[in-house]
C-alpha positions in Angstrom: -57.3 48.2 131.3 -55.8 50.7 133.8 -56.5 54.5 133.5 -53.0 55.4 132.4 -53.1 53.0 129.4 -56.5 54.4 128.5 -55.2 58.0 128.7 -52.1 57.1 126.6 -54.2 55.4 123.9 -56.6 58.3 123.7 -53.8 60.8 123.3 -52.1 58.7 120.7 -55.3 58.2 118.7 -57.0 61.5 118.9 -54.8 64.0 120.9 -57.4 63.8 123.6 -56.8 66.9 125.7 -58.3 65.7 129.0 -56.3 62.5 128.9 -53.1 64.5 128.1 -53.8 66.7 131.1 -54.4 63.7 133.4 -51.1 62.2 132.3 -49.2 65.4 133.0 -51.0 65.8 136.3 -50.0 62.3 137.4 -46.3 62.7 136.7 -45.8 66.5 137.1 -44.5 66.6 140.7 -42.0 63.8 140.4 -40.6 65.1 137.1 -40.4 68.6 138.6 -38.5 67.2 141.6 -36.1 65.2 139.4 -35.3 68.4 137.4 -35.1 70.7 140.4 -32.6 68.5 142.1 -30.3 69.1 139.1 -30.8 72.8 138.6 -31.6 74.1 142.1 -33.6 76.9 140.6 -37.4 76.8 140.9 -38.3 78.9 137.9 -35.9 77.1 135.6 -37.1 73.7 136.9 -40.7 74.8 136.1 -39.7 75.8 132.6 -37.7 72.6 131.9 -40.5 70.5 133.3 -43.0 72.2 131.0 -40.6 71.6 128.0 -40.3 67.9 129.0 -44.1 67.4 129.0 -44.3 69.2 125.6 -41.7 66.8 124.3 -43.6 63.9 125.8 -46.8 65.0 124.1 -45.0 65.5 120.8 -43.5 62.0 120.9 -46.3 60.0 122.5 -47.3 58.4 119.2 -43.9 56.7 119.3 -44.5 55.3 122.8 -44.7 51.5 122.8 -45.6 49.9 126.1 -44.1 46.6 124.9 -40.7 48.2 124.9 -40.8 50.1 128.2 -43.2 51.3 130.9 -44.6 54.8 130.4 -42.9 56.1 133.5 -39.5 54.7 132.2 -40.1 56.3 128.8 -41.0 59.6 130.4 -37.9 59.6 132.6 -35.7 59.0 129.5 -37.2 62.1 127.9 -36.6 64.1 131.2 -33.1 62.9 131.5 -32.2 63.6 127.9 -33.8 67.1 128.1 -31.7 67.9 131.2 -28.6 66.7 129.4 -29.5 68.9 126.4 -30.0 71.8 128.7 -26.6 71.5 130.4 -25.0 71.3 126.9 -26.8 74.4 125.7 -25.2 77.7 125.1 -27.9 79.4 127.2 -26.8 77.4 130.2 -23.2 78.3 129.7 -23.9 82.0 129.3 -26.5 82.1 132.1 -24.1 80.9 134.7 -22.3 84.3 134.8 -25.4 86.4 135.3 -27.2 83.9 137.6 -24.3 83.9 140.0 -24.5 87.6 140.7 -28.4 87.7 140.8 -28.5 84.7 143.2 -26.2 86.4 145.7 -28.5 89.4 146.0 -31.5 87.2 146.9 -29.9 85.1 149.7 -29.7 85.9 153.4 -26.1 86.6 154.3 -26.0 83.8 156.9 -26.9 81.2 154.3 -24.8 82.5 151.5 -21.7 80.4 152.1 -23.6 77.0 152.3 -25.7 78.0 149.3 -22.7 78.9 147.2 -20.9 75.7 148.1 -23.9 73.5 147.2 -24.6 75.4 144.0 -21.0 75.5 143.0 -20.5 71.8 143.6 -23.7 71.0 141.6 -22.6 73.2 138.7 -19.1 71.6 138.7 -20.7 68.1 138.7 -22.9 69.1 135.8 -20.0 70.6 133.8 -17.9 67.5 134.4 -20.8 65.2 133.5 -21.2 67.0 130.3 -18.0 65.4 129.0 -19.3 61.9 129.3 -21.5 60.0 126.8 -25.3 60.2 127.4 -25.7 56.8 128.9 -23.1 57.5 131.6 -24.8 60.8 132.3 -28.1 59.0 132.6 -26.7 56.5 135.1 -25.3 59.2 137.3 -28.4 61.4 137.1 -30.8 58.5 137.9 -28.6 57.5 140.9 -27.7 61.0 142.2 -30.9 63.0 141.5 -33.6 60.3 141.4 -32.0 58.0 143.9 -32.9 54.9 142.0 -31.4 51.5 142.8 -28.9 50.0 140.4 -31.5 47.4 139.5 -34.0 50.1 138.6 -31.4 52.0 136.5 -30.5 48.7 134.8 -34.2 48.2 133.8 -34.5 51.8 132.6 -31.4 51.6 130.4 -31.7 47.9 129.3 -28.3 47.1 130.8 -27.2 44.5 133.3 -27.1 45.6 137.0 -23.3 44.8 137.1 -22.7 47.0 134.1 -24.5 49.9 135.7 -22.6 49.4 139.0 -19.3 49.2 137.2 -19.9 52.3 135.1 -21.3 54.3 138.0 -18.4 53.6 140.3 -15.8 54.2 137.5 -17.3 57.5 136.6 -17.8 58.5 140.2 -14.1 57.9 140.9 -13.1 60.0 137.8 -15.5 62.8 138.9 -14.0 62.8 142.4 -10.5 62.9 141.0 -11.4 65.8 138.6 -13.1 67.7 141.4 -10.1 67.3 143.7 -7.8 68.4 140.9 -10.0 71.5 140.3 -9.9 72.2 144.0 -6.2 71.9 144.2 -5.8 74.1 141.1 -8.0 76.8 142.9 -5.9 76.5 146.0 -2.7 77.0 144.1 -4.2 80.0 142.3 -5.2 81.4 145.7 -1.7 80.9 147.1 0.0 82.6 144.2 -2.4 85.6 144.4 -1.9 85.9 148.2 1.9 85.7 147.8 1.9 88.8 145.6 
C-alpha cells in the first residue's frame, strides 16, 4: 500500500493529525498554484487554499478511491471552491476596493500591463460565472491547470470529444462576449470624448 492511501485511511478512520498534515503538505503547492492563477492575489490564494484543505478534511470520510483518484477528488473540491468564491458577494464587493489598493502597490512602469492582465482575468471570471459548474470546471482545468482534454475528461467522467466540444464552444462565446464588452467600452469612450 502506498503512503498516500495509508494517510487517507488513517485520517478517515481516526482523524490522524500527522497523516492529515502529510496529505496537505503533498498537495499544497500545486493547489495554491491552481488557485493563484485564478485570483492573481497571493494573500487571497493562501486563504482560499487553506479553505480548500479544510473542506478536504471535512469531506475526506466521503472519499472513495474506487470512484476517483485522491488528486482528482481534491481538484474537484478546489475547482468548486473557486467557483463558489467568484459567485460570492465578498468577491463582487471586494473588486471595487481591491482595484484602488492594487494601484498604490505597483510600480508605475508595470501598472498598465498589470491592469490589463488583472482586468482580463476578472472579466473572464465574471463571464464564466454565468455558465453551469461543469463548463466552468472544463475552462478552469484547461486555462489555469493546463490539463489535456484527456485528463479533463477523466476528471469529469466525460468523453474527450464532449470536453473538446464544450471547451471550444464556450471559448468562442467568451471571446465574442469580451469583444462585445470591448466595443461597448470604446463606444462609451468615444461618446465621452465627443462632449
